[in-house]
N, C-alpha and C positions, 0 to 999 in steps of 0.2 A: 525644611523645604519639602514640597509635595512631590509625589511621584510624577513622572512624565518629563518630557524634554523641556529644559528651562530656556527662556529667552535670553538670560544673562550668560549663556555660554559664549559670552563676548564674541554674533554675525548678524524686505517687506514682503510681506506676503505678496506674491506676484499675481496680478490679475490674469485669469485664464482666457480673457476675451469676452465680449458681450455676446455669448452664444446661449441659446435657450433650447432645451431638449423637449421635443414634442413628438409623440408616436414613434420614438426610437430614432428620430432624425435630429440633426443639429442645424439650427438656423441662425442667421445674423439678426440683429435687432430690426434692421430695415425690412428683411424678408418676413419676419413675424408681424410687423406692423401692417405690411401689405396684405398678408393673409387674414389678419383680424378684420381689416376694413372690407375686403372682398367678401368674407364670410357674413358680415353684417348686411351687405347688400343682398346676398342670396337669401338670407333669413327673412328680410323685409319683403322681398319680391315673392317668395314662396308663401309667406303668410297671407298676402293679398290674393295670390292666385287661387289658394284653397278656400278663401272666404266665401260663404254663401251669398247669393244675390239678395240684398236687403233693400232694393229700390234704387231709384236714380240718385238720390242725395248721397247714399252710402257709396255708390260707385264713383260719384264725383269726388268725394273726399279721398277715397282710396287712390284714384288716379293722380290726385294732387300730390300725394306723398310718395307713392311707389314709382311713378312714371314721370317723365319730363312733361312740362306743361305744353299744351298745344300752341302752335304759332298763332299769335293774335293777328287780327286783320290790320290793326293799327299799331304803330310803335308809339308808346306813350312818352312824351317829353314834358319837361317842366322848366319854366324860366325861374331863375333864382337871382334876386328876390322878386323881380317884376314878372307878372304873367306875360306870355308872348301874345302879340297881336294876331288876330285870325288871318291877316294877310300874309303872315310868315309861314303858315301851315298849308300843306297840300298833300295830295296822294295818300299815303299810308301813315301820315303823321298826325297825331292828335294831342291836344293839351290835356294834361292829367287833371282829373277831377279831384276835389278835396279828399274823397274816400279811397283814392287809388294810389298805388305805389308807382312812381316814375321809373322808366327804363333808361332814360337819358336825362341828365341835368344840364341846362344851359346857364352858365354864369354870365349875367348881363350887367353887373355892377362890381366895382372894386371891393375886394374882401368878401365877396359873396360865398366863398368856400366855407368860411366859419359859420355862416348862417345855414348852409346846407347841412352841416353836421348837427345843428340843433333842430332842423325841421324833420329830418328822417331819423330812423333808428340807426344805431352805430353800424350794424352789419350792412344795411342797405346803402348808407352813405359811403362806406368803404369799398363796396363791390361794384355798384352801377357805374357805367362810363360817364365822364364829365367833359363838357366842351367849354373852353374859355373864350368868351366873346367880349372880354373887357379891353382888348388891344393894349394891355399894359406891358407885354413883352416878357421875355424869359427871366427867370429868377424870382418872380413874385410868388407868393404862397398859392394864389389861384392857378398860376401857370404850372407850378410843380405838382399840384394835385390833379391836373387835367390830363386827359388822354390826347387831346388835340386842341388847337386854337384856330379861331376864324377871325377875319377882319372886323366883322360886324354881325349882329343878330338880324339877318335878312333872309328872305325866303330861299334864294338860291344857295347861299352859304349853309343854311341849316339843312337843306336837302342833301347837299354833298357830305356834310358831317354825319348825318344819320346813316347814309349809305355806307360810309367808311366804317362806322361803328356797329353795323348790323351783325357781324360775326360775334362780337362781344355780347350783344343783346341776346343772341340765340343761345349762347352758353349760359348767360345769367338765367334765362327762362328754364334751363334744364336743372338748375340747382334745387336740392331739397329745401323745404321750408325751414328745417332746423338750421341750415347754413345761413339763410338770409336773416334769420331772427337771432343769430348768435350774438353774444356780447363778449366772447373770448377773442382777444386781438390776434391770437395765433391762428384761429380758424379764419378770421377775417383776412389775414395775410395770405393764407393758402388759397382762399376763394378768389381774392383779388388777382393774384397771379395766374390762377387756373383759368378764369374767364378771359384774361388777356393773352394767355398762351405765351408767357414770357417769364424771364427770371427777375429777381430782385438785383438790380445792377447799379453800382455806384457811378457817379459822375464827378469829374474833376471840377472843383470850385475853389478858386484862389481866395475868395472872400471868407471861406469857412476855415476855422482853426485847424480842422482835420484835413483840409485840402481835398477831401472827397465827401460827397453827400449822396444819400439815397433819397430820391424824390418821393418815394412811397412813404417816407416818414412824415411828410406833410399831411398825409391821411391817417397813418397809423404810427404815432410817435413810438420810438423804440423798435421799429421794424427789424433792424439788423440784430438786435438782442433777441427778439423772438425767433428770428431765422436760425440763430445759434441753438436755441432750445429745440426747434423742430429738426435741426440736423442731428442732434443727439437722439431724437426719437426715430430717426430713419425716414422722416417725411420730406426732408430737403437735403440737398447735397451742395457743398460749397466748392467754388473754383477760384483759384488764385488770380488776382487782378494786378496787385502792386504791393510794394512794401515801402512805407514812408519812415523817415527819420523823425523822431519825436523828442521834444524837450523833456528832460527828466524832472524839471521843476514845475512846468505848467501844462504838459502834455500837448502843446501846440506842435503842429507839423510844419508851420511856416518858419523854416530855418534856412539861413544862408550859409553856404560853405565858404570857408576862407582859410588861407594859410597864414600862420602867425609865427612870430619869433619864438624860438624855444627857450630863450632866456627871459624876456620881459613880457611875452604874451601879446604884443601889439602886432597888428597886421601891416605895419608900415615897412614893407619889405620890397626891395627891387632886385632884379637879377642883373649882374654886371659881368662882363667878360674878364677872364683872368689873363694877365699879361706875364709872360715868362722871359726874363732877360737871359739869353742863351750864354752870355760870357760869364757872368758871376753867379748865375743860378737863382737870382731873386725872382719871386713870383708873388702876385697878389692882385687884388681888384684893380681895374684900370684907373679908378679915381686916385690911387696911391702913386701912379706913374704920371698922371696928367699935370702938365705945367702950361696952362693956356692951351695952345694948339699943338704943343710938342709933348712927346713922351720922354720922360727922364727917369732913369732908375733911381729909386729912393735910397738904394744901398751904396752904389758906387758913383752916382751922379752923372753917369754917362748918358748922352742923348741917344735915343733909339730911333734910327731913321728908316731902316729897311726891314720889312717883314720877312721872316724866314732866314734872315741873315743876322740881324741884331736881336730880334725877339720873335716869339710866336704867341698864339692864343690857344692854349690846350683845353679850354672849357669855360664854364661860367660858375659864379658863386652868388649866393643870396646875401644881401647886405641889409641889416635892419637900420633904417634911417633914424630910429628913435634911440637905440642904445649902441649902435655900431657893431653889433655881434655879426660874425661871419659864419655861414653854415651852408653846406651843400644839400642838407635835408631840413625841411621846415615841418613843423607840426600842422596837422589838419584839424580844424575844429569847426564849430557852428556858432552862429549868433542867432538867438531866438528873437523874432520880430515882434512877439507879443509881450514877453516879460523882460527882454533885454539881456537874458543870461548868456554868458559865454561858456560853451560846453566843449570839452575835449571829445574827440571822436570815440575814444574807448568808453566814455561815460554816457554817450547818447543812447537813447532808447529807440526802439522801432516798433511799428505796428503793421501787421499784415492786413491788406484790404481784400475782401472776398466778394464774389457774386454768389447768389443762392438760387438754385432752381429746384422745382418740385421733382421728387422721385416718383416712381410708379405707385408706391404706397401712399404718397401724398395726394396724388390725383385720385386714387381710389377712395381715400378718406373724404375728399370734397364731394365727388360725384355720388358717393353712397350715403353721405350724411352721417357717417359713423363718428362717435366721439373720439377724441384724441387718446392714444394709448397712455397709460400711466407712466410717468417718468420716474426712474429710480433716483432716490435722494442720496447724492454722494457728498453732501456737506460734511464738514468736520464734526459737527454735533451729532449727525445721524450715524456716522461711522463709529464714533466713540460709544454712543448709546447701544448700537447693535453689538459691539464687542463686549460691553459690560453685561448686557442681557444674555448673550450666548454663554458666558462663563457662569453666570448666576444660575442658569437653567441646569447646568451639569454639576454644580457645586464645586467648581474649581476656583482658586484664588487668581487674582489678576491685579495689575496696576498700570498706571500711565506715566511715562517719563515725558515731561514738558521741557523743551529746549527752545530758547529764543536767542537768535543771532542779532547782536547789536552792530549797527553800521559804524565803521571808523569815521571820525570827524571829517577827514579829507575826501570822502567818497559820497557822491549823490545817492539819494534814496532809491533811485532806479538807474537804468542804464546797463550796458553790457557787463561792466566790471562787477557791479553788485549782484546782478543776476547770475553771473558765472560763479561768484563766491557762494551764493545760496545753493546753486545746483551742486557744486562740489561738496558743500557741507552735507547735503542730503545723501550723496553717495557715501560719505564717511559714516553717516548714521546707519546706513544699511549694513556696512561692513562690520559695525560694532556688535551686531546681534546675529542670532541664528537666522537663516533664510526665511523661516516661517513667521518671523516677527513682522507685523504690519506697521509700516512707517507712514504717517499722515503728514503731508507737506502742505503748508499754508504760509509760504515764505513771508517774513523771516521766522515763522514759528514752525517747529517740527515736533511731532508727537510719536513716541514709540509705544505701541500697545503691547505690553509685556504679559504673555500668558504664563500661568503657573508660578508667578512671582508676587510675593506680598510687598507692600510698600516698605516695610522695615528692612527687608532683605535687599531691595534695590538701593535704598539710602546708604547702606554700608558700602556699596560698590561705586557710589558717586565719584569719589576721587579718581578711581581708575578710569571711569567713563569720561570724565572731564579731560584727563590727560590724553586719552586716545583721540578725543574730538578736537582738541586745541593744537596738538603738536604739528598738524599738517597745514594750519591756516597761517600763511605768510603775512597777511595784513593785520593779524591779531585783533579781530573784532571781539567785542564783549560777548561772552557766552553766559546766559542765565539758565540754570537747571533747577527743576523742581519735580518731586514725585507725588502722585495723587493716588489715593485708593478709590475703589468704585463709588463709595458714598460721597466722595469729594469732587465728583465730575462737574457740578455747577461752578466750582472754583476755576476750572479751566476756561469755561465760557467767559468768566469775569476777566481773566487775564487777556483773553483775545480781544475783548472790547476795549481794554486799555491800549492795546497795540493799535487797533483801528483808529 
């Protein structure tokens, strides 16, 4: 064994937080992102301020990049797919020429939104405001991608729509060219929300399997996923909206809650009052005492005539009409309306729904045209690779312990019970090695990055490791263990692919 503290001193490297040191100060990732974006704006502005006068054309190009565009005399609109009639235009409204970029799009035929995405560049199509003049109603793709709807493409309606969208047009004109020409969907999302001065907000939709939809995903598919990435970069922040119960088999949130019999699992349960014969002490559901219109004790056969003299009703009890089981407590479960699965409450999964808003750093990134900050790669492969390279650079041995937790047959692949089992197993993994040992969790796979330990040395300890990991697991899931040396790292990736 090599000198240095061993990981196998049978106790993850704990993250110290996303703090970056700069000029002797500590900053969060969000603060650093904002500083980078603001610095980029100052750099661009100072560069053009100090530039020599090179003629009118040079000054025109400079102002187009470094400063907001001047207010146009006309707001350029475009009918999609049909051009607008001249009688529909008035005042400061003009139809876009073929060589011009529209500032407002008017959808005047069904499914024109898909055509808009093909006519314009991806960035422009995602950022400029859109008016739905198809009168198709809420829920259509055109309506979801539009900022407002009008009854018809007529002069008065178009004038009102342009007036209402003027603040968005003004902010679109202020955007740097790099933002309008971007093909990065994350920048498109930031710019789309920036010019509309709003958040990415979910809407309840019973026709959707998730029961919540983000209308902006009609323009930028995967917008919620991109918002999560931007949140990690400090450019957006999320706010709790709701939490839905999700089927562990098909991930649908369309679940009905029901009480069912704890014996047979059928929901054919009724509540019946309990009758207590005060003389002989017999008590049971009223159906056992009922003889037509009379109450007769099934034990002593005495007729019960007077309440509080012959009998009383101390409570109620649940009766399963399918199997006759009596119970005061019923199980609560769910029925999935999409796949038909019956799910116990403990096995149901859940999903948190968020709204996403721009941070100050996100606004600075859009208004300054700065590129997105580089995101750190926290994937399993990246962490293993960094670990191996770090020890190779200092000439120290290392190895990777691979542990896969197999689900018991009676437990769904997801849901609270399985999730809690995996979380508990991760805690046991940490307790098995020294605190400095990094534990990589990708449930149901767990990796222990063992510093200063060779593969052969770890393999000798496998029986003890297995015993410590398995003895606390009441559900007895199948545990697979394997040890890899640094040159066998690709084998770990292969095992993960099989799991997926």
